[in-house]
C-alpha positions as a Markdown table, in Angstrom:
| # | Residue | x | y | z |
|---|---|---|---|---|
| 1 | Met | 18.5 | 17.6 | -41.1 |
| 2 | Pro | 19.6 | 17.8 | -37.5 |
| 3 | Gln | 16.9 | 15.4 | -36.2 |
| 4 | Leu | 18.6 | 12.5 | -38.0 |
| 5 | Asn | 21.8 | 13.0 | -36.0 |
| 6 | Pro | 21.5 | 10.6 | -33.0 |
| 7 | Ala | 24.5 | 11.9 | -31.0 |
| 8 | Pro | 22.8 | 14.6 | -28.9 |
| 9 | Trp | 19.6 | 12.7 | -28.4 |
| 10 | Phe | 21.4 | 9.5 | -27.3 |
| 11 | Ala | 23.4 | 11.4 | -24.8 |
| 12 | Ile | 20.2 | 13.1 | -23.4 |
| 13 | Leu | 18.5 | 9.6 | -23.2 |
| 14 | Val | 21.4 | 8.1 | -21.4 |
| 15 | Phe | 21.8 | 11.0 | -19.0 |
| 16 | Ser | 18.0 | 11.0 | -18.2 |
| 17 | Trp | 18.1 | 7.3 | -17.5 |
| 18 | Leu | 21.1 | 7.7 | -15.2 |
| 19 | Val | 19.3 | 10.5 | -13.3 |
| 20 | Phe | 16.2 | 8.3 | -13.0 |
| 21 | Leu | 18.1 | 5.2 | -11.8 |
| 22 | Phe | 20.4 | 6.9 | -9.3 |
| 23 | Leu | 18.3 | 9.8 | -8.0 |
| 24 | Val | 14.6 | 9.1 | -8.4 |
| 25 | Met | 14.4 | 5.3 | -7.9 |
| 26 | Pro | 16.2 | 5.2 | -4.5 |
| 27 | Lys | 13.9 | 8.0 | -3.2 |
| 28 | Thr | 10.8 | 6.1 | -4.5 |
| 29 | Leu | 11.9 | 2.7 | -3.1 |
| 30 | Asp | 12.6 | 4.3 | 0.4 |
| 31 | His | 9.1 | 5.5 | 0.7 |
| 32 | Thr | 7.1 | 3.7 | 3.4 |
| 33 | Phe | 3.4 | 4.0 | 4.2 |
| 34 | Pro | 2.4 | 5.0 | 7.7 |
| 35 | Asn | -0.2 | 2.2 | 7.9 |
| 36 | Glu | 0.7 | -1.1 | 6.4 |
| 37 | Pro | -2.3 | -3.0 | 5.0 |
| 38 | Ala | -3.4 | -6.0 | 7.0 |
| 39 | Ala | -4.2 | -9.3 | 5.3 |
| 40 | Gln | -7.8 | -10.4 | 5.5 |
| 41 | Thr | -9.0 | -13.9 | 6.1 |
| 42 | Met | -11.8 | -15.6 | 4.1 |
| 43 | Lys | -13.7 | -16.1 | 7.4 |
| 44 | Asp | -14.3 | -12.3 | 7.6 |
| 45 | Leu | -15.7 | -12.0 | 4.1 |
| 46 | Val | -19.5 | -12.3 | 3.7 |
| 47 | Leu | -20.3 | -14.1 | 0.5 |
| 48 | Asp | -24.1 | -14.0 | 0.6 |
| 49 | Pro | -25.9 | -13.7 | -2.8 |
| 50 | Trp | -27.7 | -10.5 | -3.6 |
| 51 | Pro | -31.4 | -10.6 | -2.7 |
| 52 | Trp | -32.4 | -8.6 | -5.8 |
| 53 | Gln | -35.4 | -9.8 | -7.8 |
| 54 | Trp | -34.6 | -9.5 | -11.5 |
């Protein structure tokens, strides 16, 4: 049964991880957003209770 031979599958696994680590990850980590999110302060938040009558 060829599926029990780990040699080709292990090589495919190692090669795919190397491609992921050296080609995909640097491109992903270099991505920057055009608008960086700004931190909000607690003073800006309105914490009023809901006026709904249950």
